[in-house]
C-alpha positions in Angstrom: -49.5 133.9 47.9 -52.4 135.8 46.4 -51.1 134.9 43.0 -51.2 131.2 43.9 -54.7 131.4 45.2 -55.8 133.2 42.0 -54.3 130.4 39.9 -56.0 127.7 41.9 -59.4 129.4 41.7 -58.9 129.9 37.9 -58.0 126.2 37.5 -61.0 125.1 39.6 -63.3 127.3 37.5 -62.0 125.9 34.3 -62.4 122.3 35.6 -65.9 122.8 36.9 -66.9 124.5 33.7 -66.5 121.2 32.0 -69.7 120.0 33.7 -71.7 122.0 31.2 -70.3 120.0 28.3 -72.9 117.3 28.7 -75.2 117.0 25.7 -78.9 117.7 26.7 -81.5 115.1 25.7 -83.9 116.0 22.9 -86.9 113.7 22.6 -87.5 112.7 19.0 -90.9 113.6 17.6 -93.1 110.5 17.2 -93.1 109.6 13.5 -96.8 108.8 13.4 -100.1 110.8 12.9 -101.4 112.6 16.0 -104.8 110.9 15.7 -105.9 107.4 15.0 -107.1 106.4 11.5 -110.6 107.3 10.5 -113.0 105.9 8.0 -116.0 103.7 7.5 -114.2 100.7 9.0 -113.2 102.5 12.3 -115.6 103.1 15.2 -116.3 106.8 15.7 -116.3 106.3 19.5 -112.6 106.1 20.0 -112.7 108.5 23.0 -115.7 106.9 24.8 -115.7 108.3 28.3 -117.4 105.2 29.6 -114.4 103.1 28.6 -111.3 103.1 30.8 -107.7 103.7 29.6 -105.8 100.4 29.2 -102.6 101.7 30.9 -104.6 102.7 34.0 -106.5 99.4 34.2 -104.9 96.4 36.0 -105.4 93.1 34.4 -107.5 91.8 37.3 -109.9 94.7 36.8 -110.0 94.2 33.0 -110.8 90.5 33.1 -114.0 90.0 35.1 -114.1 86.2 34.6 -112.9 84.5 37.9 -111.6 81.4 36.1 -109.4 83.5 33.8 -108.2 85.6 36.6 -107.0 82.5 38.4 -105.2 81.2 35.3 -103.4 84.6 34.7 -102.4 84.9 38.4 -101.0 81.3 38.3 -99.2 81.9 35.1 -97.5 85.1 36.3 -96.2 83.1 39.3 -95.0 80.1 37.2 -93.9 81.6 33.9 -90.2 81.1 33.2 -89.9 83.9 30.7 -91.2 86.4 33.2 -88.9 85.0 35.9 -85.9 85.5 33.6 -87.1 89.1 32.9 -87.4 89.7 36.6 -83.8 88.4 37.2 -82.5 90.6 34.4 -84.1 93.6 36.2 -82.4 92.7 39.4 -79.1 92.3 37.6 -79.4 95.7 35.9 -80.3 97.2 39.3 -77.2 95.7 40.9 -75.0 97.0 38.0 -76.5 100.4 38.4 -75.6 100.4 42.1 -72.0 99.4 41.3 -71.7 102.3 38.8 -73.4 104.8 41.1 -70.9 103.9 43.9 -68.1 105.2 41.6 -69.2 108.7 42.5 -68.1 108.3 46.1 -64.7 107.6 47.6 -63.8 104.1 48.7 -62.3 104.1 52.2 -60.2 101.1 53.2 -57.9 100.0 56.0 -54.6 98.2 55.5 -52.2 96.6 57.9 -48.8 95.1 57.1 -45.4 94.0 58.1 -42.2 93.8 56.2 -38.8 92.3 57.1 -35.8 92.9 54.9 -32.2 91.8 55.1 -29.7 94.5 54.0 -26.3 93.3 52.7 -23.2 94.8 54.1 -22.2 96.7 51.0 -25.6 98.5 51.1 -25.8 99.0 54.8 -24.7 102.3 56.3 -23.0 100.4 59.1 -21.1 98.2 56.6 -22.6 95.2 58.3 -25.5 93.0 57.2 -28.7 94.0 59.0 -32.3 93.0 59.2 -34.9 95.7 59.1 -38.6 95.4 60.2 -41.5 97.7 59.7 -45.1 97.5 61.0 -47.8 99.8 59.6 -51.6 100.4 59.9 -53.3 102.9 57.5 -56.7 104.2 56.7 -57.4 106.1 53.5 -58.8 106.7 50.0 -57.3 104.8 47.1 -57.3 106.6 43.8 -60.7 108.3 43.9 -61.6 110.1 40.6 -63.0 113.5 41.2 -65.8 113.8 38.6 -65.2 117.4 37.4 -66.3 116.7 33.8 -69.2 114.4 34.5 -67.8 111.2 33.0 -68.8 109.1 36.0 -72.1 110.8 36.4 -72.8 110.1 32.7 -72.0 106.4 33.2 -74.2 106.3 36.3 -77.0 107.8 34.3 -76.4 105.3 31.5 -76.6 102.4 34.0 -79.8 103.9 35.5 -81.5 104.1 32.1 -80.4 100.5 31.3 -82.0 99.4 34.6 -85.2 101.3 33.8 -85.3 99.8 30.3 -85.0 96.3 31.8 -87.8 97.1 34.2 -90.0 98.1 31.2 -89.0 95.0 29.4 -90.2 93.0 32.3 -93.5 94.9 32.1 -93.7 94.0 28.4 -93.1 90.4 29.3 -95.9 90.5 31.8 -98.3 92.0 29.3 -97.4 89.3 26.8 -98.0 86.6 29.5 -101.4 88.0 30.4 -102.5 88.3 26.7 -101.1 84.8 25.8 -103.0 83.2 28.7 -106.2 84.9 27.8 -105.8 84.0 24.1 -105.0 80.4 24.9 -107.9 80.1 27.2 -110.4 81.6 24.8 -109.1 79.5 21.9 -109.5 76.4 24.0 -113.1 77.3 24.8 -113.9 78.1 21.2 -112.4 74.7 20.0 -114.4 72.9 22.7 -117.5 74.6 21.5 -116.6 73.7 17.9 -116.2 70.1 19.1 -119.6 70.2 20.8 -121.1 71.6 17.5 -119.4 68.8 15.5 -120.7 66.1 17.8 -124.2 67.6 17.6 -124.0 67.7 13.8 -122.8 64.1 13.7 -125.8 62.9 15.7 -128.1 64.9 13.4 -126.4 63.4 10.3 -126.6 59.9 11.7 -130.3 60.3 12.5 -130.9 61.7 9.0 -128.9 58.9 7.4 -131.1 56.3 9.3 -134.2 58.1 8.0 -133.0 58.0 4.4 -131.9 54.4 4.7 -135.3 53.4 6.0 -137.0 55.3 3.2 -135.0 53.5 0.6 -135.8 50.2 2.3 -139.4 51.1 1.9 -139.0 52.0 -1.7 -139.3 55.8 -1.2 -135.7 56.8 -1.5 -132.7 56.2 -3.8 -129.2 54.9 -3.3 -127.7 58.2 -4.2 -129.5 59.9 -1.4 -128.2 57.2 1.0 -124.6 57.8 -0.2 -124.9 61.5 0.1 -126.2 61.2 3.6 -123.4 58.8 4.5 -120.8 61.3 3.1 -122.1 63.9 5.5 -121.8 61.5 8.4 -118.2 60.9 7.4 -117.5 64.7 7.2 -119.0 65.3 10.6 -117.0 62.3 12.1 -113.8 63.8 10.6 -114.6 67.2 12.2 -115.2 65.5 15.5 -111.8 63.8 15.3 -110.1 67.0 14.1 -111.5 69.2 16.9 -110.8 66.5 19.5 -107.2 66.7 18.5 -107.2 70.5 18.5 -108.7 70.6 22.0 -106.0 68.3 23.3 -103.3 70.6 21.8 -105.0 73.7 23.2 -105.1 72.0 26.7 -101.4 71.2 26.4 -100.6 74.8 25.4 -102.6 76.2 28.3 -100.9 73.9 30.7 -97.5 75.0 29.5 -98.3 78.7 29.7 -99.9 78.4 33.1 -97.1 76.3 34.4 -99.2 73.5 35.8 -102.0 71.1 34.8 -105.3 73.0 34.6 -108.4 71.3 35.9 -110.6 70.8 32.9 -113.8 71.0 35.0 -113.0 74.7 35.8 -113.1 75.7 32.2 -116.2 77.2 30.5 -117.9 75.1 27.9 -118.9 77.9 25.6 -117.7 81.4 24.8 -121.0 82.8 26.0 -120.1 81.4 29.5 -117.0 83.7 29.7 -117.7 87.0 31.4 -116.7 89.7 28.9 -113.8 92.0 29.8 -114.3 95.7 30.6 -114.3 98.1 27.7 -111.1 100.1 27.0 -110.7 103.1 24.8 -107.5 104.3 23.0 -108.5 107.9 23.4 -108.4 110.5 20.7 -104.6 111.0 20.5 -102.0 108.5 19.4 -99.7 109.8 22.1 -101.1 107.1 24.4 -98.6 104.8 22.7 -95.8 106.5 24.6 -97.1 104.8 27.7 -96.5 101.4 26.3 -93.7 99.6 28.2 -91.8 98.6 25.0 -91.9 102.2 23.8 -90.7 103.5 27.2 -87.9 100.8 27.2 -86.8 102.0 23.8 -86.7 105.6 25.1 -84.7 104.6 28.1 -82.2 102.9 25.8 -82.1 106.1 23.8 -81.4 108.1 27.0 -78.6 105.5 27.9 -77.0 106.1 24.5 -77.2 109.9 25.0 -75.5 109.4 28.4 -72.8 107.3 26.8 -72.0 110.2 24.4 -71.6 112.5 27.4 -69.2 109.9 29.0 -67.2 109.5 25.8 -66.9 113.3 25.5 -65.9 113.7 29.1 -63.1 111.1 28.6 -61.4 113.6 26.2 -60.7 115.9 29.1 -58.3 115.5 32.0 -59.0 113.1 34.8 -58.3 114.1 38.4 -57.8 111.5 41.1 -57.0 111.7 44.7 -55.2 109.2 47.0 -55.0 110.0 50.7 -54.3 108.2 53.8 -53.2 108.4 57.4 -51.9 105.8 59.9 -49.0 104.7 62.0 -45.7 103.0 61.3 -42.9 101.7 63.4 -39.9 99.4 63.3 -41.3 97.6 66.4 -44.7 96.1 66.8 -44.9 97.5 70.4 -44.2 101.0 69.1 -46.8 101.0 66.4 -49.2 103.3 68.3 -46.5 105.2 70.2 -45.7 108.9 70.1 -44.2 110.1 66.8 -45.3 107.1 64.7 -48.1 108.9 62.8 -47.9 109.0 59.0 -50.1 110.6 56.4 -50.3 110.8 52.6 -51.9 113.3 50.2 -51.4 112.6 46.5 -53.6 114.3 43.9 -53.0 113.4 40.3 -54.1 114.8 37.0 -53.9 112.8 33.7 -54.5 114.7 30.5 -54.9 112.8 27.2 -52.7 114.3 24.6 -53.2 111.9 21.7 -55.3 108.8 22.0 -57.2 107.8 18.9 -59.2 105.3 20.8 -61.0 108.0 22.7 -62.2 109.7 19.5 -63.2 106.4 18.0 -65.2 105.7 21.2 -66.9 109.1 20.9 -67.8 108.4 17.2 -69.1 104.9 18.2 -71.3 106.4 20.9 -72.8 108.9 18.5 -73.6 106.0 16.1 -75.2 104.1 19.0 -77.4 107.0 19.7 -78.6 107.2 16.0 -79.3 103.5 16.2 -81.3 104.0 19.4 -83.3 106.8 17.7 -84.1 104.6 14.8 -85.2 101.7 17.1 -87.3 104.1 19.1 -89.1 105.5 16.1 -89.5 102.0 14.6 -91.1 100.8 17.9 -93.6 103.7 17.8 -94.5 103.0 14.2 -95.0 99.3 14.8 -97.2 100.1 17.9 -99.3 102.5 15.9 -99.9 99.9 13.2 -100.8 97.3 15.8 -103.4 99.6 17.4 -104.8 100.7 14.0 -105.3 97.0 12.9 -107.0 96.2 16.2 -109.3 99.2 15.8 -110.1 98.2 12.2 -111.4 94.9 13.5 -113.1 96.6 16.5 -115.1 98.9 14.2 -116.7 96.1 12.3 -116.8 93.0 14.5 -120.1 94.0 16.2 -121.9 94.3 12.9 -120.4 91.1 11.7 -121.8 89.3 14.8 -125.3 90.7 14.2 -125.2 89.7 10.6 -124.0 86.2 11.4 -126.8 85.7 13.9 -129.3 86.8 11.4 -127.8 84.5 8.8 -128.1 81.5 11.2 -131.8 82.3 11.8 -132.5 82.4 8.1 -130.5 79.2 7.4 -132.2 77.4 10.3 -135.6 78.1 8.8 -134.4 77.0 5.4 -133.1 73.8 6.8 -136.3 73.0 8.7 -138.4 73.7 5.6 -136.2 71.6 3.4 -136.2 68.7 5.8 -140.0 68.9 6.1 -140.5 69.0 2.3 -138.1 66.1 1.8 -139.9 63.9 4.4 -143.2 64.7 2.6 -141.6 63.8 -0.7 -142.0 67.3 -2.2 -138.2 67.9 -2.7 -135.0 65.9 -3.2 -132.4 65.4 -0.6 -130.1 67.9 -2.3 -132.1 70.8 -0.8 -131.7 69.3 2.7 -128.0 68.7 2.1 -127.3 72.2 0.9 -129.3 73.8 3.8 -127.5 71.6 6.4 -124.1 72.5 5.1 -125.0 76.2 5.2 -126.3 75.9 8.8 -123.2 74.0 10.0 -120.9 76.5 8.4 -122.9 79.5 9.7 -122.7 78.2 13.3 -119.0 77.6 13.0 -118.7 81.1 11.7 -120.5 82.5 14.7 -118.1 80.8 17.1 -115.2 82.1 15.1 -116.6 85.7 15.2 -117.3 85.4 18.9 -113.7 84.3 19.5 -112.4 87.1 17.2 -114.4 89.6 19.2 -112.9 88.5 22.6 -109.4 88.2 21.2 -109.7 91.7 19.7 -110.5 93.1 23.1 -107.5 91.2 24.5 -105.2 92.6 21.8 -106.6 96.1 22.2 -105.9 96.0 25.9 -102.4 94.7 25.3 -101.3 97.0 22.5 -102.4 100.0 24.5 -100.1 99.0 27.3 -102.6 97.4 29.7 -101.5 94.8 32.2 -98.2 96.2 33.2 -96.9 95.9 36.8 -97.1 99.3 38.3 -95.6 98.3 41.7 -92.1 99.2 40.4 -93.2 102.8 39.6 -92.8 103.7 43.2 -89.1 102.8 43.1 -88.2 104.8 40.1 -88.2 108.4 41.6 -85.8 107.5 44.4 -83.5 105.7 42.0 -83.4 108.5 39.5 -82.7 111.2 42.0 -79.4 112.9 41.3 -77.1 114.3 44.0 
């Protein structure tokens, strides 16, 4: 008896020791510099304490323009891509629940009746007989006892897939927020360009009338008239082009928001849009690890690591247990009578001796992990470049705006002086034409720079992981708890 107990304890110790065979996760070192790029093009105030961290700033707090807030909120409720991402999250969560339930036994109840005719040559009484049996049972059907962690590894894999899908949904939300903001700002910029083109057209028409009247009075030339007319045609072409572009922008915004947007609610100029709050990337590039797409890539890496553990555990024996108890009787009335109780206890162990598929599955799981590592590192590198490019623009856009405003002031003075000298007959129309072209181009450039400044703030907020939905973070700890 003592010998049997010793053998049983030794066997249990050997089996439970298999739980330590799981491979521990080692987080890859980010393949990027620890700090952001530096140089003349980059702003030295990367860690400005007055600016908030993007990952900690909700989109409604980042965007202070009420009209844009309404557009984003409406788009988040109507966007089909975001809805698909949310459904994928729910699907992954359900699959995780299915896999987690494998850790626990499944208890079921069965009831049945059989009637069988026994021929005379098989009957003990040498007469044909009919036998009946009624039974009711409650038990566990083939429950695998997870000694080596195979089921727990699969449960961990399903959890990481669920968390990756959740982060993918957050990435989709960030994309929606940034796309709505970019589409709105682009529409406002093109509307401002259209207003500028119309104003220029009116100016050119007035100047053309002036030159035409001067020629009629013998003070001008035909070539001046044709030059003025060409400028009217150029301005008219710009009006038509920006009218078309505004219509396209409006269609794009309607599509993103998911409904027709009231045009009267939109700002007429970029200066009428409340600027967003300032965000800072901080001094360390490790802030990229908070981006949802990076976290999703790491969850996929963790899932691949768990798949290796499951494939390794499959190489060891599997122990399953089937148990049940109930009642059986030849008569329905005696089903719950004395002496009708039955029970079943059937443990089973299956040890793989030779199965090449298991080793191939193990090799495939290792390759999957290497792929996940490469994808994780690639995602970090791409994110670092995105932020670096945005910071390069951020470091110079302010100076560009100041220079452009100064240029407009200078060109305006030149244009006014040229027009006055032409009216007085001191200069030819070429001076007026050149100054007018420069002024029109400079004003267009200012609108483009203002748009670039706002879009750069949108991109900085997005590439730093701002705008994610943090409501799901409260669910993660309870789901990730291990028994």
